[in-house]
C-alpha atoms as an extended CHARMM CRD file, in Angstrom:
* protein
*
       243  EXT
         1         1  MET       CA              0.0000000000        0.0000000000        0.0000000000  PROA      1               0.0000000000
         2         2  ALA       CA              1.4420000000        3.3280000000       -1.0160000000  PROA      2               0.0000000000
         3         3  LYS       CA              2.3110000000        5.7030000000        1.7970000000  PROA      3               0.0000000000
         4         4  LEU       CA              0.1340000000        8.8130000000        1.9660000000  PROA      4               0.0000000000
         5         5  ASN       CA              2.1290000000       11.8410000000        0.9280000000  PROA      5               0.0000000000
         6         6  THR       CA              1.1340000000       14.5040000000        3.4490000000  PROA      6               0.0000000000
         7         7  ASN       CA              3.3260000000       17.0450000000        1.7260000000  PROA      7               0.0000000000
         8         8  SER       CA              1.5160000000       16.9030000000       -1.5980000000  PROA      8               0.0000000000
         9         9  ASN       CA             -0.7560000000       19.6540000000       -2.8800000000  PROA      9               0.0000000000
        10        10  ALA       CA             -3.6250000000       17.1970000000       -3.2830000000  PROA      10              0.0000000000
        11        11  TYR       CA             -3.4360000000       16.1770000000        0.3620000000  PROA      11              0.0000000000
        12        12  THR       CA             -3.4060000000       19.8140000000        1.4980000000  PROA      12              0.0000000000
        13        13  ILE       CA             -6.4420000000       20.6770000000       -0.6450000000  PROA      13              0.0000000000
        14        14  ILE       CA             -8.4310000000       17.6280000000        0.4330000000  PROA      14              0.0000000000
        15        15  TYR       CA             -7.5640000000       18.1320000000        4.1140000000  PROA      15              0.0000000000
        16        16  ALA       CA             -8.5180000000       21.8190000000        4.0090000000  PROA      16              0.0000000000
        17        17  SER       CA            -11.7930000000       21.0370000000        2.2090000000  PROA      17              0.0000000000
        18        18  VAL       CA            -12.7830000000       18.3990000000        4.7620000000  PROA      18              0.0000000000
        19        19  MET       CA            -12.0070000000       20.7250000000        7.6540000000  PROA      19              0.0000000000
        20        20  VAL       CA            -14.0570000000       23.5320000000        6.1000000000  PROA      20              0.0000000000
        21        21  ILE       CA            -17.0340000000       21.2010000000        5.6190000000  PROA      21              0.0000000000
        22        22  VAL       CA            -16.7980000000       19.8470000000        9.1770000000  PROA      22              0.0000000000
        23        23  VAL       CA            -16.4760000000       23.2960000000       10.7510000000  PROA      23              0.0000000000
        24        24  ALA       CA            -19.3340000000       24.6870000000        8.6170000000  PROA      24              0.0000000000
        25        25  PHE       CA            -21.5410000000       21.7650000000        9.6470000000  PROA      25              0.0000000000
        26        26  LEU       CA            -20.7240000000       22.2870000000       13.3280000000  PROA      26              0.0000000000
        27        27  LEU       CA            -21.4010000000       26.0250000000       13.1150000000  PROA      27              0.0000000000
        28        28  ALA       CA            -24.7180000000       25.4420000000       11.3320000000  PROA      28              0.0000000000
        29        29  PHE       CA            -25.6940000000       22.8490000000       13.9260000000  PROA      29              0.0000000000
        30        30  VAL       CA            -24.8390000000       25.1540000000       16.8420000000  PROA      30              0.0000000000
        31        31  ALA       CA            -26.6410000000       28.1200000000       15.2560000000  PROA      31              0.0000000000
        32        32  SER       CA            -29.7240000000       26.0170000000       14.6310000000  PROA      32              0.0000000000
        33        33  SER       CA            -29.6610000000       24.6440000000       18.1680000000  PROA      33              0.0000000000
        34        34  LEU       CA            -29.3560000000       28.0920000000       19.6930000000  PROA      34              0.0000000000
        35        35  LYS       CA            -31.8140000000       29.9140000000       17.3900000000  PROA      35              0.0000000000
        36        36  GLU       CA            -34.7530000000       29.6350000000       19.7850000000  PROA      36              0.0000000000
        37        37  THR       CA            -32.6510000000       30.9460000000       22.6570000000  PROA      37              0.0000000000
        38        38  GLN       CA            -31.2290000000       33.7510000000       20.5140000000  PROA      38              0.0000000000
        39        39  ASP       CA            -34.6950000000       34.8090000000       19.3450000000  PROA      39              0.0000000000
        40        40  ALA       CA            -35.9290000000       34.8060000000       22.9430000000  PROA      40              0.0000000000
        41        41  ASN       CA            -32.9780000000       36.9670000000       24.0150000000  PROA      41              0.0000000000
        42        42  VAL       CA            -33.6250000000       39.4560000000       21.1810000000  PROA      42              0.0000000000
        43        43  GLU       CA            -37.2980000000       39.6840000000       22.1490000000  PROA      43              0.0000000000
        44        44  ARG       CA            -36.4050000000       40.0770000000       25.8260000000  PROA      44              0.0000000000
        45        45  ASP       CA            -33.9510000000       42.8710000000       24.9800000000  PROA      45              0.0000000000
        46        46  LYS       CA            -36.6920000000       44.6540000000       23.0100000000  PROA      46              0.0000000000
        47        47  LYS       CA            -39.0580000000       44.3640000000       25.9670000000  PROA      47              0.0000000000
        48        48  SER       CA            -36.3390000000       45.7060000000       28.2670000000  PROA      48              0.0000000000
        49        49  GLN       CA            -35.8960000000       48.7570000000       26.0070000000  PROA      49              0.0000000000
        50        50  ILE       CA            -39.6430000000       49.4150000000       25.9870000000  PROA      50              0.0000000000
        51        51  LEU       CA            -39.7470000000       49.1820000000       29.7810000000  PROA      51              0.0000000000
        52        52  ALA       CA            -36.7720000000       51.5630000000       29.9910000000  PROA      52              0.0000000000
        53        53  SER       CA            -38.7430000000       54.1530000000       27.9930000000  PROA      53              0.0000000000
        54        54  LEU       CA            -41.3610000000       53.8460000000       30.7510000000  PROA      54              0.0000000000
        55        55  ASN       CA            -38.6490000000       54.5360000000       33.3540000000  PROA      55              0.0000000000
        56        56  ILE       CA            -38.6830000000       50.9010000000       34.4600000000  PROA      56              0.0000000000
        57        57  ARG       CA            -35.0780000000       49.7110000000       34.5580000000  PROA      57              0.0000000000
        58        58  GLU       CA            -33.0230000000       47.0760000000       36.3580000000  PROA      58              0.0000000000
        59        59  VAL       CA            -35.8520000000       44.5360000000       36.2080000000  PROA      59              0.0000000000
        60        60  SER       CA            -35.1360000000       40.9910000000       37.4020000000  PROA      60              0.0000000000
        61        61  ASP       CA            -37.9160000000       39.3530000000       35.3520000000  PROA      61              0.0000000000
        62        62  VAL       CA            -38.3450000000       41.3640000000       32.1560000000  PROA      62              0.0000000000
        63        63  ASP       CA            -40.9990000000       39.1030000000       30.6340000000  PROA      63              0.0000000000
        64        64  ALA       CA            -43.2240000000       39.1970000000       33.7090000000  PROA      64              0.0000000000
        65        65  LYS       CA            -42.8900000000       42.9630000000       34.1430000000  PROA      65              0.0000000000
        66        66  TYR       CA            -43.6290000000       43.5460000000       30.4640000000  PROA      66              0.0000000000
        67        67  GLU       CA            -46.8110000000       41.4660000000       30.6370000000  PROA      67              0.0000000000
        68        68  GLU       CA            -47.8440000000       43.3990000000       33.7490000000  PROA      68              0.0000000000
        69        69  VAL       CA            -47.2400000000       46.8720000000       32.2970000000  PROA      69              0.0000000000
        70        70  ILE       CA            -48.1090000000       46.5860000000       28.5820000000  PROA      70              0.0000000000
        71        71  THR       CA            -51.8710000000       46.3070000000       28.2560000000  PROA      71              0.0000000000
        72        72  SER       CA            -52.2710000000       46.3080000000       24.4630000000  PROA      72              0.0000000000
        73        73  LYS       CA            -50.4650000000       46.6250000000       21.1320000000  PROA      73              0.0000000000
        74        74  ASN       CA            -51.9680000000       48.6920000000       18.3240000000  PROA      74              0.0000000000
        75        75  ASP       CA            -51.8400000000       47.7650000000       14.6400000000  PROA      75              0.0000000000
        76        76  ASP       CA            -49.5340000000       50.7160000000       13.9280000000  PROA      76              0.0000000000
        77        77  GLY       CA            -46.8550000000       49.3580000000       16.2850000000  PROA      77              0.0000000000
        78        78  THR       CA            -47.6010000000       51.6660000000       19.2150000000  PROA      78              0.0000000000
        79        79  LEU       CA            -48.1860000000       50.1960000000       22.6630000000  PROA      79              0.0000000000
        80        80  ILE       CA            -50.5050000000       51.1240000000       25.5040000000  PROA      80              0.0000000000
        81        81  ALA       CA            -48.9870000000       50.8020000000       28.9680000000  PROA      81              0.0000000000
        82        82  ASN       CA            -50.3000000000       51.2110000000       32.4730000000  PROA      82              0.0000000000
        83        83  VAL       CA            -47.7800000000       52.6090000000       34.9180000000  PROA      83              0.0000000000
        84        84  ASP       CA            -48.9440000000       53.1930000000       38.4900000000  PROA      84              0.0000000000
        85        85  GLY       CA            -52.5490000000       53.4240000000       37.2990000000  PROA      85              0.0000000000
        86        86  GLU       CA            -51.8130000000       55.9090000000       34.5080000000  PROA      86              0.0000000000
        87        87  GLU       CA            -51.9720000000       55.1390000000       30.7890000000  PROA      87              0.0000000000
        88        88  LYS       CA            -48.9580000000       55.8460000000       28.5850000000  PROA      88              0.0000000000
        89        89  LEU       CA            -48.5300000000       55.5490000000       24.8200000000  PROA      89              0.0000000000
        90        90  VAL       CA            -45.2210000000       54.0480000000       23.6720000000  PROA      90              0.0000000000
        91        91  VAL       CA            -44.1860000000       55.1420000000       20.1740000000  PROA      91              0.0000000000
        92        92  PRO       CA            -41.3350000000       53.3720000000       18.3140000000  PROA      92              0.0000000000
        93        93  VAL       CA            -38.7820000000       55.6380000000       16.6140000000  PROA      93              0.0000000000
        94        94  LYS       CA            -36.1090000000       54.8560000000       14.0170000000  PROA      94              0.0000000000
        95        95  GLY       CA            -33.4640000000       57.0060000000       12.3800000000  PROA      95              0.0000000000
        96        96  ALA       CA            -29.8170000000       57.2990000000       11.3760000000  PROA      96              0.0000000000
        97        97  GLY       CA            -26.7900000000       58.4670000000       13.3300000000  PROA      97              0.0000000000
        98        98  LEU       CA            -23.2440000000       59.2490000000       12.2430000000  PROA      98              0.0000000000
        99        99  TRP       CA            -22.1700000000       55.6410000000       11.6040000000  PROA      99              0.0000000000
       100       100  GLY       CA            -25.3450000000       53.5950000000       11.5320000000  PROA      100             0.0000000000
       101       101  PRO       CA            -28.9780000000       53.1100000000       12.5630000000  PROA      101             0.0000000000
       102       102  LEU       CA            -30.5710000000       54.6660000000       15.6360000000  PROA      102             0.0000000000
       103       103  TRP       CA            -33.7760000000       53.4310000000       17.2340000000  PROA      103             0.0000000000
       104       104  GLY       CA            -35.7580000000       53.6180000000       20.4260000000  PROA      104             0.0000000000
       105       105  TYR       CA            -39.0860000000       54.3850000000       22.0670000000  PROA      105             0.0000000000
       106       106  VAL       CA            -40.8390000000       57.5210000000       23.3150000000  PROA      106             0.0000000000
       107       107  ALA       CA            -43.4280000000       57.1080000000       26.0880000000  PROA      107             0.0000000000
       108       108  ILE       CA            -46.0870000000       59.8250000000       26.1190000000  PROA      108             0.0000000000
       109       109  ASN       CA            -48.3710000000       60.9160000000       28.9470000000  PROA      109             0.0000000000
       110       110  LYS       CA            -52.1550000000       60.7280000000       28.6060000000  PROA      110             0.0000000000
       111       111  ASP       CA            -52.2730000000       64.4620000000       27.8580000000  PROA      111             0.0000000000
       112       112  GLY       CA            -50.7140000000       63.6420000000       24.4800000000  PROA      112             0.0000000000
       113       113  GLN       CA            -48.4560000000       66.6280000000       24.9290000000  PROA      113             0.0000000000
       114       114  THR       CA            -45.5950000000       65.6710000000       27.2360000000  PROA      114             0.0000000000
       115       115  VAL       CA            -42.8940000000       63.0130000000       27.3670000000  PROA      115             0.0000000000
       116       116  TYR       CA            -43.0460000000       60.4470000000       30.1550000000  PROA      116             0.0000000000
       117       117  GLY       CA            -39.7600000000       58.7890000000       29.2480000000  PROA      117             0.0000000000
       118       118  VAL       CA            -37.5290000000       57.6900000000       26.3660000000  PROA      118             0.0000000000
       119       119  PHE       CA            -35.0170000000       55.0330000000       25.4430000000  PROA      119             0.0000000000
       120       120  PHE       CA            -32.5240000000       55.3420000000       22.5810000000  PROA      120             0.0000000000
       121       121  ASN       CA            -30.0740000000       52.7970000000       21.1960000000  PROA      121             0.0000000000
       122       122  HSD       CA            -27.5330000000       52.6700000000       18.3800000000  PROA      122             0.0000000000
       123       123  GLU       CA            -25.5690000000       50.2270000000       16.2740000000  PROA      123             0.0000000000
       124       124  SER       CA            -22.1500000000       51.8160000000       15.9430000000  PROA      124             0.0000000000
       125       125  GLU       CA            -21.9130000000       55.3740000000       17.2880000000  PROA      125             0.0000000000
       126       126  THR       CA            -18.5930000000       56.5780000000       18.6850000000  PROA      126             0.0000000000
       127       127  ALA       CA            -17.8420000000       55.3920000000       22.2210000000  PROA      127             0.0000000000
       128       128  GLY       CA            -17.7750000000       58.2630000000       24.7040000000  PROA      128             0.0000000000
       129       129  LEU       CA            -19.4580000000       60.6010000000       22.2200000000  PROA      129             0.0000000000
       130       130  GLY       CA            -22.4960000000       59.6360000000       20.1280000000  PROA      130             0.0000000000
       131       131  ALA       CA            -22.8370000000       56.3420000000       21.9940000000  PROA      131             0.0000000000
       132       132  ARG       CA            -23.8610000000       58.3380000000       25.0590000000  PROA      132             0.0000000000
       133       133  ILE       CA            -27.4010000000       58.6790000000       23.7190000000  PROA      133             0.0000000000
       134       134  LYS       CA            -27.9110000000       55.2150000000       25.2330000000  PROA      134             0.0000000000
       135       135  GLU       CA            -26.9930000000       56.4410000000       28.7160000000  PROA      135             0.0000000000
       136       136  GLN       CA            -29.7570000000       57.1460000000       31.2100000000  PROA      136             0.0000000000
       137       137  TRP       CA            -28.5700000000       60.6550000000       32.1270000000  PROA      137             0.0000000000
       138       138  PHE       CA            -29.2070000000       61.7940000000       28.5310000000  PROA      138             0.0000000000
       139       139  GLN       CA            -32.5450000000       60.0210000000       28.2550000000  PROA      139             0.0000000000
       140       140  ASP       CA            -33.7360000000       61.4720000000       31.5670000000  PROA      140             0.0000000000
       141       141  LEU       CA            -33.4030000000       64.9660000000       30.0780000000  PROA      141             0.0000000000
       142       142  PHE       CA            -36.5200000000       64.3020000000       27.9780000000  PROA      142             0.0000000000
       143       143  MET       CA            -38.8470000000       63.6370000000       30.9010000000  PROA      143             0.0000000000
       144       144  GLY       CA            -41.6640000000       66.2040000000       31.0350000000  PROA      144             0.0000000000
       145       145  LYS       CA            -40.6300000000       67.9020000000       27.7970000000  PROA      145             0.0000000000
       146       146  LYS       CA            -43.3560000000       69.3570000000       25.5800000000  PROA      146             0.0000000000
       147       147  ILE       CA            -43.9320000000       67.5500000000       22.2700000000  PROA      147             0.0000000000
       148       148  PHE       CA            -46.3170000000       69.7730000000       20.3030000000  PROA      148             0.0000000000
       149       149  ASP       CA            -46.8640000000       73.4310000000       19.5900000000  PROA      149             0.0000000000
       150       150  GLY       CA            -50.3160000000       73.3390000000       18.0330000000  PROA      150             0.0000000000
       151       151  GLU       CA            -50.1280000000       70.6710000000       15.3250000000  PROA      151             0.0000000000
       152       152  ASN       CA            -46.3540000000       70.7770000000       14.9470000000  PROA      152             0.0000000000
       153       153  VAL       CA            -43.8440000000       68.5240000000       16.6950000000  PROA      153             0.0000000000
       154       154  VAL       CA            -41.3390000000       70.8290000000       18.3900000000  PROA      154             0.0000000000
       155       155  LEU       CA            -39.5820000000       68.3690000000       20.6940000000  PROA      155             0.0000000000
       156       156  GLY       CA            -35.9430000000       68.2820000000       19.6370000000  PROA      156             0.0000000000
       157       157  VAL       CA            -32.2430000000       68.0390000000       20.4070000000  PROA      157             0.0000000000
       158       158  TYR       CA            -30.0460000000       71.0600000000       19.7580000000  PROA      158             0.0000000000
       159       159  LYS       CA            -26.4830000000       72.1290000000       20.3570000000  PROA      159             0.0000000000
       160       160  LYS       CA            -26.3530000000       74.4470000000       23.3530000000  PROA      160             0.0000000000
       161       161  GLY       CA            -27.3600000000       77.9460000000       22.3020000000  PROA      161             0.0000000000
       162       162  LYS       CA            -28.4500000000       76.7770000000       18.8300000000  PROA      162             0.0000000000
       163       163  ALA       CA            -32.1400000000       76.0190000000       19.4280000000  PROA      163             0.0000000000
       164       164  PRO       CA            -34.5410000000       77.7600000000       17.0110000000  PROA      164             0.0000000000
       165       165  ALA       CA            -35.4610000000       81.2980000000       18.0420000000  PROA      165             0.0000000000
       166       166  GLY       CA            -38.5960000000       81.4160000000       20.1380000000  PROA      166             0.0000000000
       167       167  LEU       CA            -38.5490000000       77.7030000000       21.0140000000  PROA      167             0.0000000000
       168       168  SER       CA            -39.3740000000       77.2110000000       24.6680000000  PROA      168             0.0000000000
       169       169  ALA       CA            -36.7340000000       75.5170000000       26.8200000000  PROA      169             0.0000000000
       170       170  ASP       CA            -39.3240000000       72.9360000000       27.8770000000  PROA      170             0.0000000000
       171       171  SER       CA            -39.4520000000       71.6320000000       24.2870000000  PROA      171             0.0000000000
       172       172  TYR       CA            -35.8440000000       70.5510000000       23.7220000000  PROA      172             0.0000000000
       173       173  VAL       CA            -32.7310000000       69.0940000000       25.3290000000  PROA      173             0.0000000000
       174       174  ASP       CA            -29.0730000000       69.9590000000       24.7940000000  PROA      174             0.0000000000
       175       175  ALA       CA            -27.1140000000       67.8140000000       22.3510000000  PROA      175             0.0000000000
       176       176  VAL       CA            -24.3880000000       65.4620000000       23.5480000000  PROA      176             0.0000000000
       177       177  THR       CA            -21.1250000000       67.4080000000       23.6540000000  PROA      177             0.0000000000
       178       178  GLY       CA            -18.8460000000       66.4380000000       20.7740000000  PROA      178             0.0000000000
       179       179  ALA       CA            -21.5400000000       64.3760000000       19.0630000000  PROA      179             0.0000000000
       180       180  THR       CA            -23.3230000000       66.9130000000       16.8840000000  PROA      180             0.0000000000
       181       181  LEU       CA            -24.1730000000       64.5600000000       14.0090000000  PROA      181             0.0000000000
       182       182  THR       CA            -25.5010000000       61.8050000000       16.2620000000  PROA      182             0.0000000000
       183       183  SER       CA            -27.5350000000       64.3730000000       18.2010000000  PROA      183             0.0000000000
       184       184  ASN       CA            -28.9010000000       65.7120000000       14.9180000000  PROA      184             0.0000000000
       185       185  GLY       CA            -29.8580000000       62.1510000000       14.0570000000  PROA      185             0.0000000000
       186       186  VAL       CA            -31.7930000000       61.8130000000       17.3110000000  PROA      186             0.0000000000
       187       187  ASN       CA            -33.4960000000       65.1480000000       16.6570000000  PROA      187             0.0000000000
       188       188  ASP       CA            -34.5380000000       64.1500000000       13.1290000000  PROA      188             0.0000000000
       189       189  MET       CA            -35.6770000000       60.7160000000       14.3160000000  PROA      189             0.0000000000
       190       190  ILE       CA            -37.8990000000       62.1710000000       17.0360000000  PROA      190             0.0000000000
       191       191  GLN       CA            -39.4670000000       64.8400000000       14.8720000000  PROA      191             0.0000000000
       192       192  LYS       CA            -40.1500000000       62.5990000000       11.8680000000  PROA      192             0.0000000000
       193       193  CYS       CA            -41.5020000000       59.6120000000       13.8010000000  PROA      193             0.0000000000
       194       194  LEU       CA            -43.6620000000       61.6140000000       16.2010000000  PROA      194             0.0000000000
       195       195  THR       CA            -45.0560000000       63.5190000000       13.2270000000  PROA      195             0.0000000000
       196       196  ASP       CA            -45.8330000000       60.2000000000       11.5240000000  PROA      196             0.0000000000
       197       197  TYR       CA            -47.6620000000       59.0420000000       14.6750000000  PROA      197             0.0000000000
       198       198  LYS       CA            -49.4630000000       62.3350000000       15.2540000000  PROA      198             0.0000000000
       199       199  ASP       CA            -52.8940000000       60.8450000000       14.6010000000  PROA      199             0.0000000000
       200       200  ALA       CA            -52.1930000000       57.8940000000       16.8980000000  PROA      200             0.0000000000
       201       201  ILE       CA            -51.1750000000       60.3060000000       19.6520000000  PROA      201             0.0000000000
       202       202  ALA       CA            -54.3520000000       62.3510000000       19.1000000000  PROA      202             0.0000000000
       203       203  THR       CA            -56.4800000000       59.2120000000       19.3210000000  PROA      203             0.0000000000
       204       204  PHE       CA            -54.7020000000       58.1420000000       22.5150000000  PROA      204             0.0000000000
       205       205  ARG       CA            -55.2960000000       61.5690000000       24.0020000000  PROA      205             0.0000000000
       206       206  GLY       CA            -58.9770000000       61.2980000000       23.2470000000  PROA      206             0.0000000000
       207       207  GLY       CA            -59.1200000000       63.8530000000       20.4520000000  PROA      207             0.0000000000
       208       208  CYS       CA            -59.7810000000       63.5510000000       16.7240000000  PROA      208             0.0000000000
       209       209  ALA       CA            -57.1630000000       62.5090000000       14.2310000000  PROA      209             0.0000000000
       210       210  GLY       CA            -56.1840000000       64.6350000000       11.2530000000  PROA      210             0.0000000000
       211       211  ASP       CA            -58.8200000000       67.0220000000        9.9130000000  PROA      211             0.0000000000
       212       212  LYS       CA            -61.7740000000       65.0770000000       11.2710000000  PROA      212             0.0000000000
       213       213  PRO       CA            -64.1910000000       67.4040000000       13.1120000000  PROA      213             0.0000000000
       214       214  CYS       CA            -65.0580000000       66.8380000000       16.7470000000  PROA      214             0.0000000000
       215       215  CYS       CA            -68.2170000000       67.0800000000       18.8340000000  PROA      215             0.0000000000
       216       216  LYS       CA            -67.9840000000       69.2190000000       21.9310000000  PROA      216             0.0000000000
       217       217  GLY       CA            -70.2620000000       69.2720000000       24.9390000000  PROA      217             0.0000000000
       218       218  ASN       CA            -72.9690000000       71.2050000000       23.0970000000  PROA      218             0.0000000000
       219       219  GLY       CA            -73.1710000000       68.4700000000       20.4590000000  PROA      219             0.0000000000
       220       220  LYS       CA            -72.1260000000       70.8250000000       17.6690000000  PROA      220             0.0000000000
       221       221  CYS       CA            -69.4210000000       69.8170000000       15.2320000000  PROA      221             0.0000000000
       222       222  HSD       CA            -66.3030000000       71.9700000000       15.2000000000  PROA      222             0.0000000000
       223       223  LYS       CA            -63.2310000000       72.0250000000       13.0000000000  PROA      223             0.0000000000
       224       224  ALA       CA            -60.5170000000       70.1120000000       14.8620000000  PROA      224             0.0000000000
       225       225  ASP       CA            -56.7810000000       70.4420000000       14.8420000000  PROA      225             0.0000000000
       226       226  ALA       CA            -54.7460000000       67.2390000000       14.9300000000  PROA      226             0.0000000000
       227       227  MET       CA            -54.8470000000       67.5750000000       18.7020000000  PROA      227             0.0000000000
       228       228  CYS       CA            -58.3540000000       68.3810000000       19.9680000000  PROA      228             0.0000000000
       229       229  ASP       CA            -58.7340000000       70.0620000000       23.3290000000  PROA      229             0.0000000000
       230       230  ALA       CA            -59.7410000000       68.2570000000       26.4970000000  PROA      230             0.0000000000
       231       231  GLN       CA            -63.4120000000       69.2170000000       26.0970000000  PROA      231             0.0000000000
       232       232  VAL       CA            -63.9110000000       66.9730000000       23.0730000000  PROA      232             0.0000000000
       233       233  ASP       CA            -66.5400000000       64.2710000000       23.6010000000  PROA      233             0.0000000000
       234       234  SER       CA            -66.1770000000       62.4040000000       20.3080000000  PROA      234             0.0000000000
       235       235  CYS       CA            -65.4810000000       62.7500000000       16.6030000000  PROA      235             0.0000000000
       236       236  CYS       CA            -68.3440000000       63.4450000000       14.2290000000  PROA      236             0.0000000000
       237       237  GLN       CA            -69.1490000000       63.9580000000       10.5660000000  PROA      237             0.0000000000
       238       238  ASP       CA            -71.9370000000       66.5610000000       10.8000000000  PROA      238             0.0000000000
       239       239  THR       CA            -71.8380000000       70.0730000000        9.3490000000  PROA      239             0.0000000000
       240       240  ILE       CA            -68.8000000000       71.8650000000       10.6370000000  PROA      240             0.0000000000
       241       241  ILE       CA            -69.2960000000       75.0780000000       12.5830000000  PROA      241             0.0000000000
       242       242  ASN       CA            -66.2780000000       77.3660000000       12.3500000000  PROA      242             0.0000000000
       243       243  GLU       CA            -65.8120000000       79.3230000000       15.5570000000  PROA      243             0.0000000000
């Protein structure tokens, strides 16, 4: 029987091919075996982020707390939560930072006008700079901030001293120092997504979405802004009375 020549090119190619096939099989097997666990961890991380936007952090049992707090999920992706007996609307937000995607959640009080809490995350922002949007100190700055001025979303993030003229200080937070482009990304993400969900916020508040008129206490139908006032009883389709 001829001795196997381990120094030949054929042996090297065959050996390398076998090793690649074996390793690929093992990796595929491990990935398949762990897929259910990985999916569960991804879902649990998402739930943890949603809870963080509701100022619920450091939870020992995320799944149980989520089931306790989140009362319903709307078709548009928003969530209704109950925190200490008060309803909150959780709105998902997505955008782009300096190096990659940004995402998070904005929890809104029942008044439909003020922020209850936020959570932001990123894929690859610069450590110590843009990555700080994930830190609680930055997210806490949004608590109680005003979202709307009439129909327009005014909540934003601006470099210190660079906020638009006339914008109230209770409608914005200061950008992260040294992370102007990431902060701009957060600003754009908030304003675009909250504008997109304006009707959902109005409905949550108890007003009328879009240009739909609303019935006030006297039963008459009035032209409604996107955010109806607290006296609105319901939406209606009768003749509009302009007042």
